[in-house]
C-alpha positions in Angstrom: 4.7 -18.8 4.1 8.1 -17.8 5.4 9.8 -14.6 5.4 13.2 -13.2 6.3 13.5 -10.4 8.9 16.4 -8.7 10.5 16.4 -11.3 13.3 16.1 -14.4 11.1 13.7 -16.5 9.1 10.2 -17.0 10.4 7.5 -19.5 9.3 3.8 -18.4 9.4 0.3 -19.7 8.8 -2.0 -16.9 7.6 -5.7 -16.9 6.7 -7.3 -14.3 4.4 -10.9 -14.1 3.2 -11.3 -12.9 -0.3 -13.2 -13.7 -3.5 -10.1 -14.7 -5.5 -6.9 -16.4 -4.4 -4.8 -13.8 -6.1 -6.6 -11.0 -4.2 -6.0 -12.9 -1.0 -2.3 -13.0 -1.9 -2.2 -9.3 -2.5 -3.9 -8.8 0.8 -1.2 -10.9 2.5 1.6 -8.8 1.0 -0.1 -5.6 2.1 -0.7 -7.0 5.6 2.9 -8.3 6.0 4.2 -4.9 4.9 2.0 -3.1 7.4 2.3 -5.4 10.4 5.9 -6.7 10.1 7.6 -4.2 7.8 8.4 -7.0 5.4 9.4 -6.4 1.8 7.8 -8.5 -0.9 11.1 -9.9 -1.9 11.6 -11.3 1.6 8.4 -13.3 1.5 8.3 -16.9 0.2 4.8 -18.4 -0.2 5.1 -22.2 0.5 1.5 -23.1 -0.3 -2.0 -21.8 -0.9 -5.3 -23.5 -0.5 -8.9 -22.8 -0.1 -9.9 -23.6 3.5 -13.4 -24.7 4.5 -15.2 -22.7 7.2 -15.0 -25.5 9.7 -11.2 -25.7 9.2 -10.4 -22.0 9.8 -8.3 -21.3 12.9 -8.0 -17.5 13.2 -10.7 -15.4 14.9 -10.2 -12.7 12.3 -11.5 -15.1 9.7 -14.2 -17.0 11.6 -15.9 -13.8 12.8 -17.3 -13.5 9.2 -18.7 -17.0 9.0 -22.4 -17.7 9.3 -23.1 -18.9 12.8 -25.5 -21.6 13.8 -26.9 -21.4 17.3 -29.8 -23.5 18.7 -30.5 -24.7 15.1 -30.9 -21.2 13.8 -28.5 -19.9 11.2 -27.5 -16.3 11.4 -25.8 -14.5 8.5 -23.2 -11.7 8.9 -24.8 -8.3 8.1 -23.1 -5.1 7.1 -25.7 -2.4 7.8 -25.2 1.1 6.2 -25.5 3.5 9.2 -25.9 6.7 7.2 -28.7 6.5 4.7 -30.1 9.8 3.3 -33.9 9.7 2.8 -35.1 10.9 -0.5 -38.5 12.4 -1.2 -40.9 10.3 -3.2 -42.1 13.4 -5.1 -41.7 17.2 -5.0 -44.8 17.8 -2.8 -43.0 16.4 0.3 -39.4 17.5 -0.7 -39.2 19.9 2.2 -39.8 17.2 4.7 -36.6 15.3 3.8 -34.3 18.4 3.4 -31.0 18.1 5.3 -30.7 20.5 8.2 -28.1 21.3 10.7 -28.8 20.8 14.4 -29.5 24.0 16.4 -26.5 24.8 18.5 -27.9 28.1 19.8 -29.1 28.0 23.4 -31.6 30.4 24.8 
């Protein structure tokens, strides 16, 4: 891509990870507006392509790839840190009630 700024024309290579190519382009427009204050009319997309994992250059993209270390493949996980336990039945419902921590000191 290339874009016009107040100081001139700049060429860039960008990598975005998304399910659809059109969503990646939308992400690029949002990213350029946020990082470089570039208007959409100032951006010219020269080419788009789907890049294989081995050919990715940017750390922000490769951090989400599955890694292979010592022959063991590890997959990226996105754990949910705040899960609310639900009672299996009404008999144990009081066990799983939400409570506030005690801030009163004796």
